[in-house]
PAGUMI-222161 format. One record per residue (C-alpha): residue number from 1; residue in one letter; y negated, z, x negated. Coordinates in steps of 0.5 Angstrom, whole numbers. Last residue first. Layout:
% PAGUMI-222161
+-----+---------+-------+-------+-------+
! num ! residuo !    c2 !    c3 !    c1 !
+-----+---------+-------+-------+-------+
! NUM !       a !     Y !     Z !     X !
...
+-----+---------+-------+-------+-------+
This chain:
% PAGUMI-222161
+-----+---------+-------+-------+-------+
! num ! residuo !    c2 !    c3 !    c1 !
+-----+---------+-------+-------+-------+
! 416 !       k !   -13 !   -49 !   -34 !
! 415 !       p !   -15 !   -43 !   -32 !
! 414 !       l !   -22 !   -43 !   -28 !
! 413 !       v !   -29 !   -41 !   -32 !
! 412 !       l !   -34 !   -39 !   -27 !
! 411 !       n !   -41 !   -39 !   -31 !
! 410 !       q !   -43 !   -45 !   -27 !
! 409 !       e !   -43 !   -41 !   -20 !
! 408 !       g !   -49 !   -37 !   -23 !
! 407 !       a !   -53 !   -37 !   -17 !
! 406 !       t !   -52 !   -38 !    -9 !
! 405 !       v !   -45 !   -36 !    -9 !
! 404 !       k !   -43 !   -36 !    -1 !
! 403 !       a !   -40 !   -31 !     4 !
! 402 !       s !   -41 !   -33 !    11 !
! 401 !       v !   -39 !   -30 !    18 !
! 400 !       i !   -36 !   -23 !    15 !
! 399 !       k !   -34 !   -20 !    21 !
! 398 !       d !   -35 !   -13 !    24 !
! 397 !       g !   -28 !   -10 !    26 !
! 396 !       v !   -29 !    -4 !    23 !
! 395 !       q !   -36 !    -2 !    23 !
! 394 !       i !   -42 !    -4 !    19 !
! 393 !       e !   -48 !     0 !    20 !
! 392 !       k !   -49 !     4 !    14 !
! 391 !       l !   -47 !    -2 !    10 !
! 390 !       l !   -53 !    -6 !    13 !
! 389 !       n !   -58 !    -1 !     8 !
! 388 !       a !   -56 !    -5 !     2 !
! 387 !       g !   -60 !   -11 !     4 !
! 386 !       e !   -62 !   -13 !    -3 !
! 385 !       t !   -59 !   -11 !    -9 !
! 384 !       v !   -52 !   -10 !    -7 !
! 383 !       y !   -48 !    -8 !   -14 !
! 382 !       g !   -43 !   -11 !   -18 !
! 381 !       f !   -36 !   -11 !   -22 !
! 380 !       v !   -34 !    -4 !   -22 !
! 379 !       a !   -27 !    -3 !   -24 !
! 378 !       y !   -24 !     3 !   -21 !
! 377 !       r !   -21 !    10 !   -25 !
! 376 !       g !   -27 !    10 !   -30 !
! 375 !       d !   -32 !    13 !   -26 !
! 374 !       l !   -29 !    15 !   -19 !
! 373 !       v !   -29 !    22 !   -21 !
! 372 !       n !   -37 !    22 !   -21 !
! 371 !       a !   -40 !    28 !   -25 !
! 370 !       g !   -46 !    24 !   -28 !
! 369 !       t !   -49 !    22 !   -21 !
! 368 !       p !   -46 !    26 !   -16 !
! 367 !       t !   -41 !    22 !   -11 !
! 366 !       l !   -39 !    27 !    -6 !
! 365 !       e !   -45 !    31 !    -6 !
! 364 !       s !   -50 !    26 !    -7 !
! 363 !       e !   -47 !    21 !    -2 !
! 362 !       k !   -46 !    14 !    -4 !
! 361 !       l !   -43 !     9 !     1 !
! 360 !       l !   -39 !     5 !    -4 !
! 359 !       w !   -37 !    -2 !    -3 !
! 358 !       f !   -30 !    -4 !    -3 !
! 357 !       f !   -25 !    -9 !    -5 !
! 356 !       q !   -19 !   -13 !    -3 !
! 355 !       s !   -17 !   -19 !    -6 !
! 354 !       s !   -13 !   -17 !   -12 !
! 353 !       g !   -12 !   -11 !   -16 !
! 352 !       s !    -5 !    -8 !   -17 !
! 351 !       n !    -6 !    -7 !   -25 !
! 350 !       s !    -8 !     0 !   -25 !
! 349 !       d !    -1 !     2 !   -21 !
! 348 !       f !    -1 !     9 !   -18 !
! 347 !       e !    -6 !     9 !   -12 !
! 346 !       e !    -5 !     2 !   -11 !
! 345 !       r !   -12 !    -2 !   -12 !
! 344 !       a !   -19 !    -4 !    -9 !
! 343 !       i !   -24 !    -7 !   -14 !
! 342 !       a !   -31 !    -5 !   -14 !
! 341 !       m !   -38 !    -6 !   -11 !
! 340 !       t !   -43 !    -1 !   -12 !
! 339 !       g !   -47 !    -1 !    -5 !
! 338 !       f !   -51 !     6 !    -6 !
! 337 !       a !   -52 !     6 !   -13 !
! 336 !       n !   -49 !    11 !   -19 !
! 335 !       f !   -41 !     9 !   -19 !
! 334 !       p !   -42 !     7 !   -26 !
! 333 !       l !   -42 !     0 !   -29 !
! 332 !       v !   -43 !     1 !   -37 !
! 331 !       p !   -38 !     6 !   -36 !
! 330 !       s !   -39 !    13 !   -38 !
! 329 !       e !   -34 !    18 !   -43 !
! 328 !       r !   -32 !    24 !   -41 !
! 327 !       f !   -25 !    21 !   -38 !
! 326 !       r !   -24 !    18 !   -45 !
! 325 !       g !   -16 !    19 !   -46 !
! 324 !       n !   -14 !    12 !   -44 !
! 323 !       e !   -10 !    15 !   -38 !
! 322 !       e !   -17 !    18 !   -36 !
! 321 !       l !   -21 !    12 !   -38 !
! 320 !       t !   -16 !     9 !   -33 !
! 319 !       e !   -11 !     4 !   -36 !
! 318 !       e !   -10 !    -4 !   -35 !
! 317 !       y !   -16 !    -6 !   -40 !
! 316 !       v !   -21 !    -2 !   -43 !
! 315 !       p !   -27 !    -7 !   -44 !
! 314 !       v !   -29 !   -10 !   -50 !
! 313 !       k !   -36 !    -9 !   -55 !
! 312 !       d !   -36 !    -1 !   -53 !
! 311 !       g !   -42 !     3 !   -54 !
! 310 !       k !   -42 !     5 !   -46 !
! 309 !       v !   -35 !     4 !   -44 !
! 308 !       m !   -33 !    -3 !   -40 !
! 307 !       v !   -28 !    -2 !   -35 !
! 306 !       e !   -22 !    -7 !   -33 !
! 305 !       l !   -16 !    -5 !   -28 !
! 304 !       p !   -12 !   -11 !   -29 !
! 303 !       i !   -12 !   -17 !   -24 !
! 302 !       t !    -6 !   -19 !   -19 !
! 301 !       r !    -5 !   -26 !   -16 !
! 300 !       v !     0 !   -25 !   -10 !
! 299 !       k !     6 !   -30 !   -10 !
! 298 !       g !     7 !   -36 !    -7 !
! 297 !       d !     3 !   -41 !   -12 !
! 296 !       e !    -3 !   -37 !   -10 !
! 295 !       v !    -3 !   -31 !    -5 !
! 294 !       f !    -9 !   -27 !    -5 !
! 293 !       g !    -8 !   -19 !    -3 !
! 292 !       q !    -4 !   -14 !     1 !
! 291 !       s !     1 !   -19 !     4 !
! 290 !       d !     4 !   -17 !    10 !
! 289 !       g !     0 !   -22 !    15 !
! 288 !       d !    -7 !   -23 !    15 !
! 287 !       p !   -11 !   -23 !     9 !
! 286 !       k !   -13 !   -16 !     6 !
! 285 !       g !   -20 !   -17 !     3 !
! 284 !       t !   -25 !   -11 !     6 !
! 283 !       q !   -27 !    -4 !     5 !
! 282 !       v !   -33 !     0 !     7 !
! 281 !       v !   -33 !     6 !     3 !
! 280 !       f !   -35 !    14 !     4 !
! 279 !       g !   -37 !    14 !    12 !
! 278 !       d !   -31 !    11 !    14 !
! 277 !       a !   -31 !     4 !    14 !
! 276 !       r !   -25 !     0 !    13 !
! 275 !       q !   -22 !    -7 !    15 !
! 274 !       i !   -28 !   -11 !    16 !
! 273 !       e !   -26 !   -17 !    19 !
! 272 !       m !   -25 !   -24 !    15 !
! 271 !       g !   -29 !   -30 !    17 !
! 270 !       t !   -31 !   -32 !    11 !
! 269 !       y !   -27 !   -28 !     5 !
! 268 !       f !   -23 !   -33 !     3 !
! 267 !       g !   -28 !   -39 !     3 !
! 266 !       r !   -26 !   -42 !    -4 !
! 265 !       r !   -32 !   -40 !    -7 !
! 264 !       v !   -32 !   -33 !    -5 !
! 263 !       l !   -25 !   -32 !    -8 !
! 262 !       d !   -27 !   -35 !   -14 !
! 261 !       v !   -33 !   -30 !   -15 !
! 260 !       f !   -29 !   -24 !   -13 !
! 259 !       d !   -23 !   -26 !   -19 !
! 258 !       g !   -29 !   -28 !   -24 !
! 257 !       a !   -32 !   -21 !   -22 !
! 256 !       s !   -26 !   -17 !   -24 !
! 255 !       i !   -24 !   -22 !   -30 !
! 254 !       p !   -31 !   -22 !   -33 !
! 253 !       a !   -33 !   -14 !   -32 !
! 252 !       n !   -38 !   -13 !   -37 !
! 251 !       y !   -42 !   -19 !   -38 !
! 250 !       g !   -39 !   -22 !   -31 !
! 249 !       d !   -43 !   -18 !   -27 !
! 248 !       v !   -44 !   -19 !   -20 !
! 247 !       v !   -50 !   -19 !   -16 !
! 246 !       m !   -50 !   -18 !    -9 !
! 245 !       v !   -55 !   -20 !    -3 !
! 244 !       m !   -53 !   -17 !     4 !
! 243 !       k !   -55 !   -21 !    10 !
! 242 !       g !   -55 !   -18 !    18 !
! 241 !       g !   -51 !   -16 !    24 !
! 240 !       t !   -53 !   -16 !    32 !
! 239 !       a !   -58 !   -11 !    32 !
! 238 !       l !   -60 !    -9 !    39 !
! 237 !       d !   -63 !    -2 !    36 !
! 236 !       e !   -57 !     2 !    39 !
! 235 !       r !   -52 !    -3 !    36 !
! 234 !       a !   -50 !   -10 !    38 !
! 233 !       e !   -42 !   -10 !    38 !
! 232 !       g !   -37 !   -14 !    34 !
! 231 !       f !   -43 !   -14 !    28 !
! 230 !       q !   -44 !   -20 !    25 !
! 229 !       i !   -44 !   -20 !    17 !
! 228 !       e !   -48 !   -25 !    12 !
! 227 !       m !   -46 !   -25 !     5 !
! 226 !       e !   -50 !   -28 !    -1 !
! 225 !       v !   -47 !   -28 !    -8 !
! 224 !       t !   -51 !   -28 !   -14 !
! 223 !       a !   -47 !   -29 !   -21 !
! 222 !       r !   -47 !   -27 !   -28 !
! 221 !       g !   -44 !   -29 !   -34 !
! 220 !       k !   -38 !   -31 !   -37 !
! 219 !       l !   -34 !   -30 !   -30 !
! 218 !       q !   -27 !   -31 !   -31 !
! 217 !       p !   -21 !   -34 !   -27 !
! 216 !       l !   -14 !   -31 !   -29 !
! 215 !       n !    -9 !   -35 !   -33 !
! 214 !       a !   -13 !   -33 !   -39 !
! 213 !       y !   -11 !   -26 !   -38 !
! 212 !       e !    -6 !   -25 !   -44 !
! 211 !       q !   -11 !   -29 !   -49 !
! 210 !       p !   -16 !   -22 !   -49 !
! 209 !       v !   -23 !   -24 !   -46 !
! 208 !       e !   -27 !   -25 !   -53 !
! 207 !       f !   -34 !   -22 !   -53 !
! 206 !       p !   -41 !   -22 !   -52 !
! 205 !       f !   -42 !   -29 !   -48 !
! 204 !       g !   -47 !   -34 !   -50 !
! 203 !       k !   -54 !   -31 !   -53 !
! 202 !       v !   -57 !   -26 !   -47 !
! 201 !       m !   -64 !   -26 !   -49 !
! 200 !       a !   -66 !   -30 !   -42 !
! 199 !       e !   -63 !   -24 !   -38 !
! 198 !       e !   -68 !   -19 !   -41 !
! 197 !       i !   -74 !   -24 !   -39 !
! 196 !       r !   -71 !   -25 !   -32 !
! 195 !       s !   -70 !   -17 !   -31 !
! 194 !       v !   -77 !   -16 !   -34 !
! 193 !       a !   -80 !   -21 !   -29 !
! 192 !       d !   -77 !   -17 !   -23 !
! 191 !       l !   -79 !   -11 !   -26 !
! 190 !       c !   -86 !   -13 !   -25 !
! 189 !       e !   -85 !   -15 !   -18 !
! 188 !       s !   -82 !    -9 !   -16 !
! 187 !       q !   -88 !    -5 !   -19 !
! 186 !       k !   -93 !    -9 !   -16 !
! 185 !       i !   -90 !    -8 !    -9 !
! 184 !       p !   -89 !     0 !   -11 !
! 183 !       v !   -97 !     0 !   -13 !
! 182 !       a !   -99 !    -4 !    -7 !
! 181 !       q !  -100 !     3 !    -2 !
! 180 !       k !  -103 !     6 !    -8 !
! 179 !       d !  -109 !     2 !    -7 !
! 178 !       q !  -114 !     6 !   -12 !
! 177 !       a !  -118 !     0 !   -13 !
! 176 !       d !  -118 !     0 !   -21 !
! 175 !       l !  -110 !     2 !   -20 !
! 174 !       i !  -110 !    -5 !   -16 !
! 173 !       a !  -114 !    -9 !   -21 !
! 172 !       q !  -109 !    -6 !   -27 !
! 171 !       f !  -103 !    -8 !   -23 !
! 170 !       e !  -106 !   -15 !   -23 !
! 169 !       a !  -106 !   -15 !   -30 !
! 168 !       l !   -99 !   -13 !   -31 !
! 167 !       s !   -97 !   -18 !   -26 !
! 166 !       k !  -100 !   -24 !   -30 !
! 165 !       k !   -97 !   -21 !   -36 !
! 164 !       l !   -90 !   -21 !   -33 !
! 163 !       d !   -91 !   -28 !   -30 !
! 162 !       d !   -92 !   -31 !   -37 !
! 161 !       l !   -86 !   -27 !   -40 !
! 160 !       a !   -82 !   -30 !   -34 !
! 159 !       a !   -84 !   -37 !   -36 !
! 158 !       l !   -83 !   -35 !   -44 !
! 157 !       g !   -76 !   -33 !   -42 !
! 156 !       e !   -74 !   -39 !   -38 !
! 155 !       a !   -76 !   -44 !   -43 !
! 154 !       k !   -73 !   -40 !   -48 !
! 153 !       k !   -66 !   -40 !   -45 !
! 152 !       d !   -62 !   -45 !   -49 !
! 151 !       p !   -65 !   -41 !   -56 !
! 150 !       a !   -63 !   -34 !   -53 !
! 149 !       f !   -70 !   -30 !   -53 !
! 148 !       a !   -70 !   -25 !   -58 !
! 147 !       a !   -76 !   -28 !   -62 !
! 146 !       v !   -80 !   -28 !   -56 !
! 145 !       i !   -80 !   -21 !   -55 !
! 144 !       a !   -81 !   -20 !   -62 !
! 143 !       a !   -87 !   -24 !   -62 !
! 142 !       g !   -90 !   -20 !   -56 !
! 141 !       d !   -89 !   -14 !   -60 !
! 140 !       r !   -97 !   -11 !   -60 !
! 139 !       e !   -99 !   -15 !   -54 !
! 138 !       l !   -93 !   -13 !   -50 !
! 137 !       v !   -93 !    -6 !   -52 !
! 136 !       s !  -100 !    -5 !   -50 !
! 135 !       n !   -99 !    -8 !   -43 !
! 134 !       a !   -93 !    -3 !   -42 !
! 133 !       s !   -97 !     3 !   -45 !
! 132 !       r !  -103 !     1 !   -40 !
! 131 !       v !   -98 !     1 !   -34 !
! 130 !       r !   -95 !     7 !   -36 !
! 129 !       k !  -102 !    11 !   -37 !
! 128 !       g !  -105 !     8 !   -30 !
! 127 !       i !   -99 !    11 !   -27 !
! 126 !       p !  -100 !    17 !   -30 !
! 125 !       g !  -107 !    17 !   -27 !
! 124 !       l !  -105 !    14 !   -20 !
! 123 !       s !  -101 !    20 !   -18 !
! 122 !       k !  -106 !    24 !   -16 !
! 121 !       s !  -109 !    20 !   -11 !
! 120 !       g !  -105 !    23 !    -6 !
! 119 !       p !   -98 !    26 !    -6 !
! 118 !       v !   -94 !    26 !   -13 !
! 117 !       r !   -87 !    22 !   -11 !
! 116 !       l !   -90 !    16 !   -14 !
! 115 !       d !   -91 !    18 !   -21 !
! 114 !       d !   -83 !    19 !   -21 !
! 113 !       s !   -82 !    11 !   -19 !
! 112 !       i !   -88 !     9 !   -24 !
! 111 !       g !   -82 !    11 !   -29 !
! 110 !       e !   -79 !     4 !   -28 !
! 109 !       l !   -85 !     1 !   -31 !
! 108 !       d !   -85 !     5 !   -37 !
! 107 !       r !   -78 !     5 !   -38 !
! 106 !       q !   -78 !    -3 !   -37 !
! 105 !       i !   -84 !    -4 !   -42 !
! 104 !       q !   -80 !     1 !   -47 !
! 103 !       r !   -73 !    -4 !   -46 !
! 102 !       i !   -78 !   -10 !   -47 !
! 101 !       p !   -80 !    -7 !   -54 !
! 100 !       k !   -73 !    -5 !   -56 !
!  99 !       c !   -69 !   -11 !   -56 !
!  98 !       d !   -62 !   -11 !   -56 !
!  97 !       i !   -58 !   -15 !   -51 !
!  96 !       p !   -52 !   -14 !   -47 !
!  95 !       l !   -54 !   -13 !   -40 !
!  94 !       a !   -52 !    -7 !   -37 !
!  93 !       y !   -59 !    -4 !   -37 !
!  92 !       r !   -62 !    -9 !   -33 !
!  91 !       l !   -56 !    -9 !   -28 !
!  90 !       l !   -57 !    -1 !   -27 !
!  89 !       a !   -64 !    -2 !   -26 !
!  88 !       k !   -63 !    -7 !   -21 !
!  87 !       a !   -58 !    -2 !   -17 !
!  86 !       n !   -62 !     4 !   -18 !
!  85 !       t !   -59 !    10 !   -19 !
!  84 !       v !   -60 !    11 !   -26 !
!  83 !       a !   -59 !    18 !   -29 !
!  82 !       g !   -65 !    22 !   -30 !
!  81 !       g !   -72 !    21 !   -32 !
!  80 !       g !   -74 !    18 !   -25 !
!  79 !       i !   -71 !    11 !   -26 !
!  78 !       g !   -67 !    10 !   -33 !
!  77 !       a !   -65 !    15 !   -38 !
!  76 !       w !   -60 !    10 !   -40 !
!  75 !       a !   -66 !     7 !   -44 !
!  74 !       a !   -66 !    13 !   -49 !
!  73 !       p !   -60 !    10 !   -52 !
!  72 !       l !   -54 !    14 !   -51 !
!  71 !       a !   -52 !    20 !   -56 !
!  70 !       p !   -44 !    22 !   -54 !
!  69 !       s !   -42 !    24 !   -47 !
!  68 !       g !   -43 !    31 !   -44 !
!  67 !       e !   -50 !    30 !   -42 !
!  66 !       p !   -49 !    23 !   -40 !
!  65 !       g !   -43 !    24 !   -36 !
!  64 !       v !   -39 !    30 !   -36 !
!  63 !       g !   -40 !    36 !   -39 !
!  62 !       g !   -37 !    41 !   -45 !
!  61 !       a !   -31 !    44 !   -41 !
!  60 !       v !   -36 !    48 !   -37 !
!  59 !       v !   -39 !    42 !   -34 !
!  58 !       a !   -32 !    39 !   -33 !
!  57 !       a !   -30 !    46 !   -29 !
!  56 !       a !   -37 !    45 !   -25 !
!  55 !       a !   -35 !    37 !   -23 !
!  54 !       a !   -28 !    40 !   -21 !
!  53 !       g !   -30 !    45 !   -16 !
!  52 !       l !   -36 !    40 !   -13 !
!  51 !       l !   -30 !    35 !   -12 !
!  50 !       a !   -25 !    39 !    -9 !
!  49 !       n !   -30 !    43 !    -5 !
!  48 !       r !   -33 !    36 !    -2 !
!  47 !       l !   -27 !    33 !    -1 !
!  46 !       v !   -24 !    39 !     3 !
!  45 !       g !   -31 !    39 !     7 !
!  44 !       q !   -30 !    31 !     8 !
!  43 !       v !   -23 !    33 !    11 !
!  42 !       q !   -26 !    37 !    16 !
!  41 !       e !   -31 !    32 !    18 !
!  40 !       l !   -26 !    27 !    19 !
!  39 !       l !   -21 !    31 !    23 !
!  38 !       p !   -17 !    24 !    24 !
!  37 !       v !   -17 !    17 !    21 !
!  36 !       p !   -13 !    13 !    26 !
!  35 !       r !    -9 !     7 !    23 !
!  34 !       d !   -11 !     1 !    26 !
!  33 !       a !   -15 !    -1 !    20 !
!  32 !       q !   -10 !     0 !    15 !
!  31 !       q !   -11 !     4 !     9 !
!  30 !       a !   -11 !    11 !    11 !
!  29 !       c !   -15 !    14 !     5 !
!  28 !       v !   -18 !    20 !     9 !
!  27 !       i !   -12 !    23 !    12 !
!  26 !       q !    -7 !    22 !     6 !
!  25 !       a !   -13 !    24 !     1 !
!  24 !       a !   -13 !    31 !     5 !
!  23 !       r !    -6 !    31 !     5 !
!  22 !       s !    -6 !    31 !    -3 !
!  21 !       r !    -4 !    24 !    -6 !
!  20 !       r !    -4 !    26 !   -14 !
!  19 !       p !    -7 !    24 !   -20 !
!  18 !       g !    -5 !    26 !   -27 !
!  17 !       t !    -2 !    33 !   -29 !
!  16 !       a !    -8 !    36 !   -32 !
!  15 !       r !   -13 !    32 !   -28 !
!  14 !       a !   -11 !    35 !   -21 !
!  13 !       s !   -17 !    37 !   -19 !
!  12 !       a !   -20 !    30 !   -20 !
!  11 !       a !   -15 !    27 !   -16 !
!  10 !       t !   -18 !    30 !   -10 !
!   9 !       f !   -24 !    25 !   -10 !
!   8 !       a !   -20 !    19 !   -13 !
!   7 !       r !   -17 !    18 !    -6 !
!   6 !       t !   -24 !    16 !    -4 !
!   5 !       a !   -23 !     9 !    -7 !
!   4 !       c !   -18 !     6 !    -3 !
!   3 !       s !   -11 !     5 !    -4 !
!   2 !       q !    -7 !    -2 !    -3 !
!   1 !       m !     0 !     0 !     0 !
+-----+---------+-------+-------+-------+
């Protein structure tokens, strides 16, 4: 039976003996859509207590996540001075680049989110300081930023750099006018330009995928997928569905992302119903019939577990980080953001992933950033970057009426 992500919540309390399926996990992780999930509120309490107890024990043992891991680049502090929880920021920091000036500009601009929490106009002073700092770095180190562009992406990088300069100048005008309402809009515009600049710095593909996986689709870069969901019944606000935009990251999960993009390209998910929506995850991908995954040439195409650890050059394959003896280390693509996407798999078989995947509905108590027991157990391959709130409304039986690759399909490498 294909397992869902929430089993890992209770597994944390059994770390010494390996994951076990507790009664609570059996209830929460009922896979089939027609199998009831009873006593959900009680189970949530059980999971919350198990997770918080395990997280506390891990901290006593030496810490988990960023604080207990080896020294990390300061950039990983992310938005708000803590762990990164913004999907677009996670994707920026996951890019395989090394350019300190652009990372400093990124940190300055992301830090504005902290300042915006200060009521009234008091925040405008600190925001202005950050904008001036970003401008200063751009003026002082602009040549170093240009030098970091990949030769084949230099034109795109220069265009994005011009956009950033223009946006920063407009940002200063907004601050001069003390228009706080316009600040988050301009911040987002600046950060989008930073993303494009950083993407233009990636030179080729950063590593060789092991040859043993040459028979599987691989995404050698990133791709954008747009998905439209139609509700089975109109909601209270009369909404009948909506769209989400997802960015899948082949730089850090080429096989997992490649599997997903290939299936989207084939139209595999179009017309498929949502098969699980329990407040913890939204899951789909099981085809009609007895098969638990995508069938190719008469058998289910399975993919290995794949987790890129911060500081590594190649992902860990076929093992959880716990099995690999690295459970305190942090993946490059963590379960930090609402709408994190990951491959579903059987509970005791790390290499049983296929077409089923899930979106995590992040709850701060059940999946605390920096102490998340899902990290390293499931292969994260992307994030919802637009329309993530739709996940809160999705129910079992709602339908994917359209799923299409809107950018990056050229990065998909199919087996020969």
